[in-house]
All heavy atoms as a GROMACS GRO file, in nm:
protein
  420
    1MET      N    1   9.458  11.213   9.315
    1MET     CA    2   9.600  11.187   9.321
    1MET      C    3   9.629  11.086   9.431
    1MET      O    4   9.561  11.081   9.532
    1MET     CB    5   9.678  11.314   9.352
    1MET     CG    6   9.683  11.412   9.242
    1MET     SD    7   9.797  11.543   9.293
    1MET     CE    8   9.864  11.580   9.136
    2ALA      N    9   9.734  11.012   9.408
    2ALA     CA   10   9.779  10.915   9.508
    2ALA      C   11   9.931  10.911   9.507
    2ALA      O   12   9.994  10.928   9.403
    2ALA     CB   13   9.724  10.777   9.476
    3ILE      N   14   9.988  10.893   9.623
    3ILE     CA   15  10.133  10.881   9.636
    3ILE      C   16  10.161  10.766   9.732
    3ILE      O   17  10.092  10.749   9.832
    3ILE     CB   18  10.196  11.010   9.691
    3ILE    CG1   19  10.174  11.125   9.592
    3ILE    CG2   20  10.345  10.991   9.718
    3ILE    CD1   21  10.220  11.259   9.642
    4ALA      N   22  10.262  10.686   9.699
    4ALA     CA   23  10.298  10.574   9.785
    4ALA      C   24  10.448  10.579   9.813
    4ALA      O   25  10.526  10.624   9.730
    4ALA     CB   26  10.263  10.442   9.717
    5LEU      N   27  10.485  10.533   9.930
    5LEU     CA   28  10.625  10.524   9.970
    5LEU      C   29  10.645  10.386  10.029
    5LEU      O   30  10.569  10.345  10.117
    5LEU     CB   31  10.658  10.632  10.073
    5LEU     CG   32  10.799  10.636  10.127
    5LEU    CD1   33  10.897  10.671  10.017
    5LEU    CD2   34  10.808  10.738  10.239
    6ARG      N   35  10.744  10.314   9.980
    6ARG     CA   36  10.770  10.178  10.029
    6ARG      C   37  10.907  10.176  10.097
    6ARG      O   38  11.006  10.217  10.038
    6ARG     CB   39  10.766  10.082   9.912
    6ARG     CG   40  10.781   9.939   9.954
    6ARG     CD   41  10.764   9.848   9.837
    6ARG     NE   42  10.794   9.713   9.879
    6ARG     CZ   43  10.801   9.612   9.799
    6ARG    NH1   44  10.781   9.629   9.671
    6ARG    NH2   45  10.829   9.493   9.843
    7PHE      N   46  10.910  10.126  10.220
    7PHE     CA   47  11.034  10.120  10.297
    7PHE      C   48  11.022  10.007  10.397
    7PHE      O   49  10.915   9.949  10.417
    7PHE     CB   50  11.060  10.255  10.368
    7PHE     CG   51  10.945  10.299  10.453
    7PHE    CD1   52  10.934  10.256  10.585
    7PHE    CD2   53  10.846  10.381  10.402
    7PHE    CE1   54  10.827  10.296  10.663
    7PHE    CE2   55  10.738  10.420  10.480
    7PHE     CZ   56  10.730  10.377  10.611
    8ASP      N   57  11.131   9.975  10.463
    8ASP     CA   58  11.133   9.871  10.565
    8ASP      C   59  11.051   9.920  10.685
    8ASP      O   60  11.085  10.022  10.746
    8ASP     CB   61  11.276   9.842  10.607
    8ASP     CG   62  11.289   9.737  10.715
    8ASP    OD1   63  11.186   9.690  10.768
    8ASP    OD2   64  11.403   9.700  10.746
    9PRO      N   65  10.942   9.852  10.721
    9PRO     CA   66  10.858   9.898  10.831
    9PRO      C   67  10.932   9.911  10.964
    9PRO      O   68  10.891   9.989  11.051
    9PRO     CB   69  10.748   9.792  10.842
    9PRO     CG   70  10.756   9.711  10.718
    9PRO     CD   71  10.891   9.730  10.660
   10ALA      N   72  11.041   9.839  10.982
   10ALA     CA   73  11.117   9.849  11.107
   10ALA      C   74  11.179   9.988  11.123
   10ALA      O   75  11.218  10.026  11.234
   10ALA     CB   76  11.225   9.742  11.112
   11MET      N   77  11.190  10.063  11.014
   11MET     CA   78  11.250  10.196  11.018
   11MET      C   79  11.151  10.304  11.062
   11MET      O   80  11.192  10.415  11.095
   11MET     CB   81  11.306  10.233  10.881
   11MET     CG   82  11.413  10.139  10.832
   11MET     SD   83  11.459  10.173  10.662
   11MET     CE   84  11.545  10.327  10.684
   12LEU      N   85  11.022  10.273  11.062
   12LEU     CA   86  10.921  10.374  11.091
   12LEU      C   87  10.922  10.414  11.238
   12LEU      O   88  10.911  10.332  11.327
   12LEU     CB   89  10.782  10.321  11.055
   12LEU     CG   90  10.668  10.420  11.070
   12LEU    CD1   91  10.684  10.538  10.976
   12LEU    CD2   92  10.535  10.349  11.044
   13VAL      N   93  10.937  10.544  11.261
   13VAL     CA   94  10.935  10.600  11.396
   13VAL      C   95  10.796  10.656  11.425
   13VAL      O   96  10.739  10.632  11.531
   13VAL     CB   97  11.042  10.711  11.412
   13VAL    CG1   98  11.029  10.780  11.546
   13VAL    CG2   99  11.180  10.654  11.390
   14ASP      N  100  10.741  10.733  11.330
   14ASP     CA  101  10.612  10.798  11.351
   14ASP      C  102  10.559  10.848  11.218
   14ASP      O  103  10.633  10.860  11.121
   14ASP     CB  104  10.628  10.915  11.448
   14ASP     CG  105  10.498  10.960  11.513
   14ASP    OD1  106  10.393  10.897  11.488
   14ASP    OD2  107  10.504  11.057  11.590
   15VAL      N  108  10.432  10.878  11.214
   15VAL     CA  109  10.369  10.948  11.102
   15VAL      C  110  10.302  11.070  11.161
   15VAL      O  111  10.222  11.059  11.254
   15VAL     CB  112  10.266  10.859  11.029
   15VAL    CG1  113  10.196  10.937  10.919
   15VAL    CG2  114  10.333  10.734  10.973
   16VAL      N  115  10.339  11.187  11.110
   16VAL     CA  116  10.284  11.312  11.162
   16VAL      C  117  10.226  11.393  11.046
   16VAL      O  118  10.255  11.367  10.930
   16VAL     CB  119  10.392  11.395  11.236
   16VAL    CG1  120  10.442  11.319  11.358
   16VAL    CG2  121  10.509  11.430  11.146
   17LYS      N  122  10.144  11.490  11.079
   17LYS     CA  123  10.083  11.576  10.978
   17LYS      C  124  10.124  11.720  11.004
   17LYS      O  125  10.135  11.762  11.118
   17LYS     CB  126   9.931  11.564  10.983
   17LYS     CG  127   9.881  11.429  10.944
   17LYS     CD  128   9.731  11.410  10.936
   17LYS     CE  129   9.641  11.508  10.996
   17LYS     NZ  130   9.498  11.475  10.984
   18ASP      N  131  10.146  11.793  10.895
   18ASP     CA  132  10.156  11.938  10.907
   18ASP      C  133  10.033  11.995  10.836
   18ASP      O  134   9.936  11.923  10.814
   18ASP     CB  135  10.290  11.991  10.853
   18ASP     CG  136  10.306  11.979  10.702
   18ASP    OD1  137  10.208  11.946  10.632
   18ASP    OD2  138  10.417  12.005  10.653
   19ALA      N  139  10.035  12.118  10.799
   19ALA     CA  140   9.917  12.182  10.740
   19ALA      C  141   9.873  12.115  10.610
   19ALA      O  142   9.754  12.112  10.579
   19ALA     CB  143   9.943  12.330  10.717
   20ASP      N  144   9.967  12.060  10.533
   20ASP     CA  145   9.934  12.008  10.401
   20ASP      C  146   9.980  11.865  10.374
   20ASP      O  147   9.954  11.812  10.266
   20ASP     CB  148   9.997  12.097  10.292
   20ASP     CG  149   9.947  12.240  10.300
   20ASP    OD1  150   9.825  12.258  10.307
   20ASP    OD2  151  10.031  12.332  10.302
   21ASN      N  152  10.053  11.803  10.464
   21ASN     CA  153  10.118  11.677  10.433
   21ASN      C  154  10.107  11.576  10.546
   21ASN      O  155  10.087  11.612  10.662
   21ASN     CB  156  10.268  11.700  10.408
   21ASN     CG  157  10.291  11.802  10.301
   21ASN    OD1  158  10.273  11.774  10.184
   21ASN    ND2  159  10.332  11.922  10.340
   22HIS      N  160  10.125  11.450  10.510
   22HIS     CA  161  10.149  11.342  10.607
   22HIS      C  162  10.298  11.309  10.593
   22HIS      O  163  10.346  11.285  10.482
   22HIS     CB  164  10.066  11.218  10.574
   22HIS     CG  165   9.922  11.235  10.605
   22HIS    ND1  166   9.835  11.302  10.522
   22HIS    CD2  167   9.850  11.196  10.711
   22HIS    CE1  168   9.715  11.301  10.574
   22HIS    NE2  169   9.720  11.238  10.690
   23LEU      N  170  10.371  11.308  10.702
   23LEU     CA  171  10.515  11.288  10.699
   23LEU      C  172  10.551  11.158  10.768
   23LEU      O  173  10.514  11.136  10.884
   23LEU     CB  174  10.586  11.405  10.768
   23LEU     CG  175  10.548  11.543  10.717
   23LEU    CD1  176  10.603  11.650  10.809
   23LEU    CD2  177  10.596  11.562  10.575
   24ALA      N  178  10.624  11.071  10.698
   24ALA     CA  179  10.672  10.946  10.758
   24ALA      C  180  10.812  10.973  10.812
   24ALA      O  181  10.903  11.008  10.737
   24ALA     CB  182  10.676  10.836  10.654
   25LEU      N  183  10.828  10.960  10.943
   25LEU     CA  184  10.958  10.981  11.007
   25LEU      C  185  11.025  10.845  11.021
   25LEU      O  186  10.971  10.754  11.084
   25LEU     CB  187  10.940  11.047  11.143
   25LEU     CG  188  10.863  11.179  11.143
   25LEU    CD1  189  10.850  11.232  11.285
   25LEU    CD2  190  10.930  11.280  11.053
   26LEU      N  191  11.142  10.831  10.960
   26LEU     CA  192  11.213  10.705  10.956
   26LEU      C  193  11.347  10.715  11.028
   26LEU      O  194  11.413  10.818  11.023
   26LEU     CB  195  11.238  10.661  10.811
   26LEU     CG  196  11.116  10.655  10.720
   26LEU    CD1  197  11.158  10.619  10.579
   26LEU    CD2  198  11.014  10.557  10.773
   27ARG      N  199  11.388  10.607  11.091
   27ARG     CA  200  11.519  10.601  11.155
   27ARG      C  201  11.616  10.540  11.054
   27ARG      O  202  11.592  10.432  11.002
   27ARG     CB  203  11.514  10.515  11.281
   27ARG     CG  204  11.650  10.502  11.349
   27ARG     CD  205  11.640  10.441  11.487
   27ARG     NE  206  11.587  10.542  11.580
   27ARG     CZ  207  11.469  10.535  11.640
   27ARG    NH1  208  11.389  10.433  11.619
   27ARG    NH2  209  11.428  10.630  11.722
   28VAL      N  210  11.724  10.612  11.026
   28VAL     CA  211  11.828  10.563  10.935
   28VAL      C  212  11.960  10.555  11.010
   28VAL      O  213  11.977  10.617  11.115
   28VAL     CB  214  11.841  10.653  10.810
   28VAL    CG1  215  11.712  10.653  10.730
   28VAL    CG2  216  11.880  10.794  10.847
   29THR      N  217  12.054  10.479  10.954
   29THR     CA  218  12.186  10.464  11.013
   29THR      C  219  12.288  10.540  10.928
   29THR      O  220  12.301  10.510  10.809
   29THR     CB  221  12.224  10.314  11.020
   29THR    OG1  222  12.123  10.245  11.094
   29THR    CG2  223  12.359  10.296  11.086
   30PRO      N  224  12.358  10.637  10.987
   30PRO     CA  225  12.459  10.710  10.910
   30PRO      C  226  12.561  10.613  10.849
   30PRO      O  227  12.604  10.518  10.913
   30PRO     CB  228  12.526  10.800  11.015
   30PRO     CG  229  12.421  10.817  11.121
   30PRO     CD  230  12.348  10.685  11.126
   31GLY      N  231  12.594  10.636  10.723
   31GLY     CA  232  12.691  10.554  10.653
   31GLY      C  233  12.633  10.428  10.591
   31GLY      O  234  12.700  10.358  10.517
   32LYS      N  235  12.508  10.395  10.622
   32LYS     CA  236  12.442  10.278  10.565
   32LYS      C  237  12.343  10.325  10.460
   32LYS      O  238  12.266  10.419  10.485
   32LYS     CB  239  12.369  10.200  10.675
   32LYS     CG  240  12.305  10.073  10.627
   32LYS     CD  241  12.240   9.997  10.743
   32LYS     CE  242  12.172   9.872  10.692
   32LYS     NZ  243  12.102   9.801  10.799
   33PRO      N  244  12.342  10.262  10.342
   33PRO     CA  245  12.249  10.307  10.237
   33PRO      C  246  12.104  10.304  10.285
   33PRO      O  247  12.063  10.213  10.358
   33PRO     CB  248  12.271  10.205  10.125
   33PRO     CG  249  12.407  10.149  10.149
   33PRO     CD  250  12.425  10.150  10.299
   34PHE      N  251  12.030  10.402  10.244
   34PHE     CA  252  11.888  10.411  10.274
   34PHE      C  253  11.814  10.384  10.144
   34PHE      O  254  11.828  10.456  10.046
   34PHE     CB  255  11.855  10.550  10.327
   34PHE     CG  256  11.708  10.578  10.337
   34PHE    CD1  257  11.623  10.494  10.406
   34PHE    CD2  258  11.654  10.691  10.278
   34PHE    CE1  259  11.488  10.520  10.417
   34PHE    CE2  260  11.518  10.718  10.287
   34PHE     CZ  261  11.436  10.633  10.356
   35VAL      N  262  11.737  10.276  10.139
   35VAL     CA  263  11.668  10.236  10.017
   35VAL      C  264  11.518  10.254  10.036
   35VAL      O  265  11.462  10.209  10.135
   35VAL     CB  266  11.698  10.088   9.982
   35VAL    CG1  267  11.622  10.045   9.858
   35VAL    CG2  268  11.848  10.067   9.964
   36TYR      N  269  11.456  10.323   9.943
   36TYR     CA  270  11.312  10.340   9.944
   36TYR      C  271  11.263  10.348   9.801
   36TYR      O  272  11.340  10.371   9.708
   36TYR     CB  273  11.270  10.466  10.021
   36TYR     CG  274  11.309  10.594   9.952
   36TYR    CD1  275  11.220  10.661   9.870
   36TYR    CD2  276  11.438  10.646   9.966
   36TYR    CE1  277  11.256  10.777   9.805
   36TYR    CE2  278  11.475  10.762   9.902
   36TYR     CZ  279  11.385  10.827   9.822
   36TYR     OH  280  11.421  10.941   9.757
   37TYR      N  281  11.136  10.326   9.782
   37TYR     CA  282  11.074  10.334   9.651
   37TYR      C  283  10.952  10.424   9.664
   37TYR      O  284  10.881  10.419   9.763
   37TYR     CB  285  11.029  10.196   9.604
   37TYR     CG  286  11.142  10.097   9.598
   37TYR    CD1  287  11.174  10.019   9.708
   37TYR    CD2  288  11.220  10.086   9.484
   37TYR    CE1  289  11.280   9.930   9.705
   37TYR    CE2  290  11.327   9.997   9.480
   37TYR     CZ  291  11.356   9.920   9.590
   37TYR     OH  292  11.462   9.833   9.586
   38SER      N  293  10.931  10.509   9.567
   38SER     CA  294  10.813  10.595   9.571
   38SER      C  295  10.742  10.588   9.436
   38SER      O  296  10.802  10.556   9.334
   38SER     CB  297  10.851  10.739   9.605
   38SER     OG  298  10.929  10.794   9.501
   39GLY      N  299  10.616  10.616   9.438
   39GLY     CA  300  10.537  10.619   9.315
   39GLY      C  301  10.421  10.713   9.332
   39GLY      O  302  10.385  10.750   9.444
   40SER      N  303  10.365  10.754   9.222
   40SER     CA  304  10.251  10.844   9.229
   40SER      C  305  10.157  10.816   9.112
   40SER      O  306  10.195  10.750   9.015
   40SER     CB  307  10.296  10.990   9.227
   40SER     OG  308  10.364  11.017   9.106
   41ALA      N  309  10.037  10.864   9.123
   41ALA     CA  310   9.938  10.844   9.018
   41ALA      C  311   9.844  10.964   9.013
   41ALA      O  312   9.822  11.030   9.113
   41ALA     CB  313   9.857  10.717   9.046
   42TRP      N  314   9.793  10.986   8.896
   42TRP     CA  315   9.697  11.093   8.875
   42TRP      C  316   9.593  11.040   8.779
   42TRP      O  317   9.629  10.992   8.669
   42TRP     CB  318   9.766  11.216   8.821
   42TRP     CG  319   9.680  11.337   8.805
   42TRP    CD1  320   9.577  11.376   8.885
   42TRP    CD2  321   9.688  11.435   8.702
   42TRP    NE1  322   9.521  11.493   8.841
   42TRP    CE2  323   9.588  11.532   8.728
   42TRP    CE3  324   9.769  11.452   8.592
   42TRP    CZ2  325   9.567  11.641   8.646
   42TRP    CZ3  326   9.750  11.562   8.512
   42TRP    CH2  327   9.650  11.656   8.539
   43ASN      N  328   9.468  11.048   8.811
   43ASN     CA  329   9.365  10.988   8.728
   43ASN      C  330   9.348  11.060   8.594
   43ASN      O  331   9.280  11.009   8.505
   43ASN     CB  332   9.232  10.978   8.802
   43ASN     CG  333   9.173  11.113   8.836
   43ASN    OD1  334   9.238  11.216   8.824
   43ASN    ND2  335   9.050  11.110   8.880
   44LEU      N  336   9.406  11.177   8.576
   44LEU     CA  337   9.395  11.248   8.449
   44LEU      C  338   9.519  11.234   8.362
   44LEU      O  339   9.527  11.292   8.254
   44LEU     CB  340   9.366  11.396   8.474
   44LEU     CG  341   9.235  11.426   8.549
   44LEU    CD1  342   9.221  11.574   8.574
   44LEU    CD2  343   9.116  11.372   8.473
   45GLY      N  344   9.617  11.157   8.404
   45GLY     CA  345   9.740  11.138   8.327
   45GLY      C  346   9.721  11.042   8.211
   45GLY      O  347   9.621  10.971   8.201
   46ASN      N  348   9.817  11.040   8.120
   46ASN     CA  349   9.814  10.949   8.007
   46ASN      C  350   9.818  10.804   8.056
   46ASN      O  351   9.912  10.765   8.122
   46ASN     CB  352   9.933  10.973   7.913
   46ASN     CG  353   9.922  11.106   7.842
   46ASN    OD1  354   9.811  11.154   7.820
   46ASN    ND2  355  10.033  11.163   7.805
   47GLY      N  356   9.715  10.726   8.022
   47GLY     CA  357   9.709  10.587   8.064
   47GLY      C  358   9.697  10.572   8.214
   47GLY      O  359   9.726  10.467   8.269
   48GLY      N  360   9.657  10.677   8.282
   48GLY     CA  361   9.655  10.680   8.429
   48GLY      C  362   9.549  10.589   8.488
   48GLY      O  363   9.482  10.511   8.421
   49PHE      N  364   9.534  10.599   8.616
   49PHE     CA  365   9.438  10.520   8.691
   49PHE      C  366   9.301  10.584   8.680
   49PHE      O  367   9.285  10.702   8.708
   49PHE     CB  368   9.481  10.512   8.838
   49PHE     CG  369   9.615  10.445   8.854
   49PHE    CD1  370   9.732  10.520   8.858
   49PHE    CD2  371   9.622  10.308   8.864
   49PHE    CE1  372   9.855  10.458   8.874
   49PHE    CE2  373   9.745  10.246   8.879
   49PHE     CZ  374   9.860  10.320   8.882
   50ARG      N  375   9.204  10.507   8.640
   50ARG     CA  376   9.069  10.559   8.623
   50ARG      C  377   8.977  10.519   8.738
   50ARG      O  378   8.876  10.581   8.762
   50ARG     CB  379   9.009  10.509   8.492
   50ARG     CG  380   9.092  10.548   8.371
   50ARG     CD  381   9.085  10.696   8.349
   50ARG     NE  382   9.167  10.732   8.233
   50ARG     CZ  383   9.236  10.842   8.223
   50ARG    NH1  384   9.236  10.929   8.320
   50ARG    NH2  385   9.307  10.868   8.117
   51ARG      N  386   9.010  10.409   8.806
   51ARG     CA  387   8.928  10.361   8.916
   51ARG      C  388   9.016  10.333   9.035
   51ARG      O  389   9.136  10.308   9.021
   51ARG     CB  390   8.858  10.229   8.877
   51ARG     CG  391   8.770  10.238   8.755
   51ARG     CD  392   8.719  10.101   8.709
   51ARG     NE  393   8.835  10.016   8.677
   51ARG     CZ  394   8.850   9.889   8.717
   51ARG    NH1  395   8.757   9.830   8.788
   51ARG    NH2  396   8.957   9.820   8.684
   52ARG      N  397   8.960  10.335   9.154
   52ARG     CA  398   9.035  10.307   9.277
   52ARG      C  399   9.103  10.171   9.270
   52ARG      O  400   9.216  10.154   9.311
   52ARG     CB  401   8.943  10.317   9.398
   52ARG     CG  402   9.012  10.298   9.528
   52ARG     CD  403   8.913  10.306   9.644
   52ARG     NE  404   8.982  10.290   9.769
   52ARG     CZ  405   9.012  10.389   9.852
   52ARG    NH1  406   8.975  10.511   9.822
   52ARG    NH2  407   9.076  10.366   9.963
   53ALA      N  408   9.034  10.072   9.214
   53ALA     CA  409   9.089   9.937   9.205
   53ALA      C  410   9.215   9.931   9.117
   53ALA      O  411   9.300   9.845   9.135
   53ALA     CB  412   8.984   9.841   9.150
   54ASP      N  413   9.226  10.022   9.021
   54ASP     CA  414   9.343  10.025   8.932
   54ASP      C  415   9.468  10.060   9.011
   54ASP      O  416   9.575  10.023   8.978
   54ASP     CB  417   9.324  10.124   8.819
   54ASP     CG  418   9.214  10.084   8.723
   54ASP    OD1  419   9.179   9.965   8.717
   54ASP    OD2  420   9.162  10.175   8.654
   0.00000   0.00000   0.00000
């Protein structure tokens, strides 16, 4: 499995781990839209990724 998160790097405060996750801590401005994109992949899905290069 793979998961990606795309955001403005200037917003990144820290990356921390808990027992099961890596958490990206971002600084946002109240009242200003927060835009991010996320995606995921699973090598067993329909038409999924079969190789790391994919």
